[in-house]
C-alpha positions in Angstrom: 0.0 0.0 0.0 1.3 3.5 -1.0 1.0 5.9 1.9 -0.6 9.2 1.1 0.7 12.2 3.1 -2.1 14.3 4.7 -1.2 17.5 2.9 -1.5 15.7 -0.4 -4.8 14.1 0.5 -6.2 17.4 1.7 -5.3 19.1 -1.6 -6.4 16.5 -4.1 -8.4 13.9 -2.2 -11.6 15.9 -1.9 -12.4 16.1 -5.7 -13.5 13.3 -8.0 -10.4 13.6 -10.3 -8.2 13.6 -7.2 -9.9 10.5 -5.7 -9.4 8.7 -9.0 -5.7 9.7 -9.1 -5.1 8.6 -5.5 -6.8 5.3 -6.2 -4.5 4.7 -9.1 -1.4 5.9 -7.3 -0.3 2.6 -5.6 -0.3 0.7 -8.9 1.5 3.6 -10.7 4.2 3.8 -8.0 4.8 0.1 -8.0 5.1 0.0 -11.8 7.6 2.8 -11.8 9.6 1.2 -9.0 9.8 -2.0 -11.2 10.7 -0.2 -14.4 13.4 2.0 -12.8 14.6 -0.7 -10.3 13.8 1.2 -7.1 13.6 0.1 -3.5 10.5 1.8 -2.0 10.4 4.0 1.1 8.0 6.4 2.9 6.9 9.6 1.1 7.9 13.1 2.2 5.3 15.0 4.2 6.8 18.5 3.8 5.6 20.6 0.8 3.7 17.5 -0.5 0.5 19.2 -1.6 0.2 18.3 -5.3 2.6 15.4 -5.8 3.6 12.1 -4.2 7.4 12.4 -3.5 9.7 9.9 -1.8 13.4 9.0 -1.6 14.3 5.9 -3.5 17.4 3.7 -3.7 18.2 2.0 -6.9 19.5 -1.6 -6.8 22.9 -0.1 -7.7 22.8 1.8 -4.4 22.2 5.2 -6.1 19.9 7.5 -4.0 17.3 9.4 -5.9 13.9 10.9 -5.5 10.7 9.7 -7.1 8.0 12.3 -7.9 4.6 11.4 -9.2 2.6 14.6 -9.8 -1.2 15.1 -9.7 -2.1 16.5 -13.1 -3.3 20.1 -13.0 -3.2 23.0 -15.4 -0.4 25.0 -13.8 2.1 22.1 -13.5 1.3 20.5 -16.9 4.8 21.3 -18.3 7.0 20.8 -15.2 8.9 17.9 -16.8 9.5 20.0 -20.0 10.7 22.9 -17.9 13.2 20.9 -15.9 14.5 19.3 -19.1 14.9 22.7 -20.7 16.8 24.2 -17.7 18.9 21.0 -17.7 20.0 21.2 -14.0 20.9 24.9 -14.2 19.9 25.8 -11.5 17.3 23.1 -11.1 17.4 19.5 -9.8 18.6 17.0 -12.4 16.0 14.8 -14.1 17.4 11.2 -14.2 14.4 9.5 -15.7 10.9 10.7 -16.7 7.5 9.4 -17.9 5.2 12.0 -19.3 2.2 9.6 -19.4 2.6 8.9 -15.7 3.5 12.5 -14.9 6.5 11.0 -13.0 10.2 11.8 -12.6 13.2 10.3 -11.0 15.2 13.2 -9.7 18.6 14.0 -8.2 18.5 13.6 -4.4 19.0 16.8 -2.5 19.5 17.1 1.3 16.2 15.8 2.7 14.0 18.5 4.4 16.5 21.3 4.0 14.5 24.0 2.2 15.4 27.6 1.9 12.7 28.3 4.5 15.4 27.6 7.1 17.1 30.9 6.3 15.8 34.3 7.5 13.5 35.8 4.9 15.9 38.6 4.1 18.5 36.0 3.1 15.8 34.1 1.1 15.2 37.3 -0.9 18.8 37.2 -2.2 18.8 33.5 -3.0 15.4 33.6 -4.8 16.5 36.6 -6.8 19.8 34.9 -7.9 17.9 31.8 -8.9 15.2 33.6 -10.9 17.7 35.6 -12.8 19.4 32.4 -13.8 16.2 30.7 -14.8 15.0 33.6 -17.0 16.0 32.7 -20.6 14.3 33.4 -23.9 13.4 29.9 -25.3 14.4 29.5 -28.9 11.4 28.9 -31.2 9.8 26.6 -32.0 9.0 25.6 -28.4 5.9 24.3 -26.8 5.8 26.4 -23.6 2.5 28.1 -22.9 2.3 31.9 -22.3 1.7 33.6 -19.0 -1.5 34.9 -20.6 -2.8 31.3 -20.7 -2.5 31.0 -16.9 -3.8 34.4 -16.1 -6.9 34.1 -18.3 -7.5 30.7 -16.7 -7.4 32.4 -13.3 -9.6 35.3 -14.4 -12.2 32.7 -15.5 -11.9 30.9 -12.2 -12.3 34.1 -10.2 -15.4 35.2 -12.2 -17.0 31.8 -11.7 -16.7 32.4 -7.9 -18.1 35.9 -8.1 -20.7 35.0 -5.4 -17.9 34.4 -2.9 -16.2 37.8 -3.5 -16.1 39.7 -0.2 -15.0 43.0 -1.9 -16.5 43.1 -5.4 -14.9 46.4 -6.3 -11.5 45.2 -5.3 -11.8 41.9 -7.2 -13.0 43.7 -10.4 -10.1 46.1 -10.1 -7.7 43.1 -9.8 -9.1 41.5 -12.9 -8.8 44.8 -14.9 -5.2 45.1 -13.6 -4.5 41.6 -14.9 -5.9 42.6 -18.3 -3.9 45.8 -18.4 -0.7 44.0 -17.6 -1.4 41.4 -20.4 -2.0 44.2 -22.9 1.5 45.7 -22.3 4.2 44.6 -24.7 7.2 43.6 -22.6 10.2 41.3 -23.2 9.3 37.7 -22.4 11.3 34.9 -20.7 10.7 31.4 -19.4 9.3 31.8 -15.9 9.2 29.5 -12.9 5.9 31.1 -11.7 6.0 29.2 -8.4 9.4 29.9 -6.9 9.3 30.4 -3.2 11.5 29.2 -0.3 9.7 25.8 0.0 10.6 25.0 -3.6 14.4 25.6 -3.1 16.5 22.8 -1.7 20.0 22.7 -0.3 22.2 20.5 -2.5 25.7 19.2 -2.8 26.7 20.3 -6.3 25.3 23.8 -5.7 24.3 25.6 -2.5 20.6 25.7 -3.6 18.6 24.1 -6.4 15.1 24.8 -7.7 12.3 22.2 -7.6 8.7 22.2 -8.8 8.8 24.9 -11.5 5.6 25.7 -13.4 7.0 27.1 -16.6 5.2 29.8 -18.7 6.7 32.4 -21.0 6.0 35.9 -20.0 6.8 39.1 -18.0 9.8 38.5 -15.6 8.1 40.9 -13.1 5.4 38.3 -12.5 7.9 35.9 -11.1 8.5 38.0 -8.0 4.9 37.5 -6.8 5.1 33.9 -5.4 8.0 34.7 -3.1 6.3 37.9 -2.0 3.1 36.1 -1.2 5.1 33.6 0.9 6.4 36.5 3.0 2.9 37.7 4.2 4.0 39.3 7.5 6.6 41.5 5.9 4.4 42.2 3.0 1.6 43.3 5.4 3.9 45.6 7.4 5.8 47.3 4.6 4.4 46.2 1.2 5.9 48.9 -1.0 9.3 48.7 0.7 9.4 44.9 0.3 8.3 45.1 -3.3 10.9 47.7 -4.0 13.6 45.6 -2.4 12.7 42.4 -4.4 12.4 44.4 -7.6 15.9 45.9 -7.1 17.4 42.5 -6.4 15.7 41.1 -9.6 16.6 44.3 -11.6 13.0 44.6 -12.8 10.3 47.3 -12.8 9.0 47.6 -9.3 5.7 49.2 -10.5 4.9 46.1 -12.5 5.8 43.9 -9.6 3.4 45.9 -7.5 0.6 45.6 -10.1 1.0 41.8 -10.5 1.0 41.3 -6.7 -2.1 43.5 -6.3 -4.0 41.6 -8.9 -3.2 38.2 -7.3 -4.3 39.4 -3.9 -7.4 41.1 -5.1 -8.8 38.2 -7.1 -8.4 35.3 -4.6 -11.9 35.0 -3.3 -11.1 32.9 -0.2 -8.2 35.0 1.1 -8.1 36.7 4.5 -9.1 40.2 5.2 -5.4 40.9 6.0 -4.6 40.1 2.3 -7.4 42.4 1.0 -5.9 45.1 3.3 -2.5 44.6 1.6 -4.2 44.8 -1.8 -5.9 48.1 -0.9 -2.5 49.6 0.1 -0.9 48.4 -3.1 -3.7 49.9 -5.3 -3.6 53.2 -3.4 
């Protein structure tokens, strides 16, 4: 029997597609273990919200990590992104299976995420990693545009209009998204989900990126996920923190502010504290 960590069950186990995926998971993990000659072990609990991840040992003695992802829109091209970045500065992909949405990855130091550093130190590491990730993919390529994800989010937000607690703020957030998408700016391949929990200490480099969700678009957007994972600092001094991160990234702070505002304003279930941050940012 394949154990399912509680964070993973809580994220995907309450929907019908998620239940079907979890029911199929033991067979899938066993098949991959057989094909890739792996000895099985317990899954990781930390950060395990949309994938089943566990350390594995090959019969050769090589230690690796098996990741089987729950298929969802944002992470659809994670394997393609990791192959494109080719371990610079991401974890190395040893084996992969697109159909199973599974990868065998380089083993980093278990449980040692960037969250263990003070947030001001996280800022510097995140900025350095993002600037290394930002590259212009040579056409033809199959990466989706940031517009694809933002329009998907706009549709989701509008479908939940009855749950909006501040209609004016949410509408302004959607319009800000649309204004940002109308602007012609240089586009690079983005991670879109880079925060301290998705950065692991490693041996061949001090820190490596895991779990990217690649889209091609405005580099300023990529600051938002780290900012939203620093809620306390963002609430206390939102403009100062945004300016600091924008300077480290060498990007337009005004666009970082606008992207961050739009994200906060259009998330229907967020806390009043987050709407308060959004009101400061729009003011």
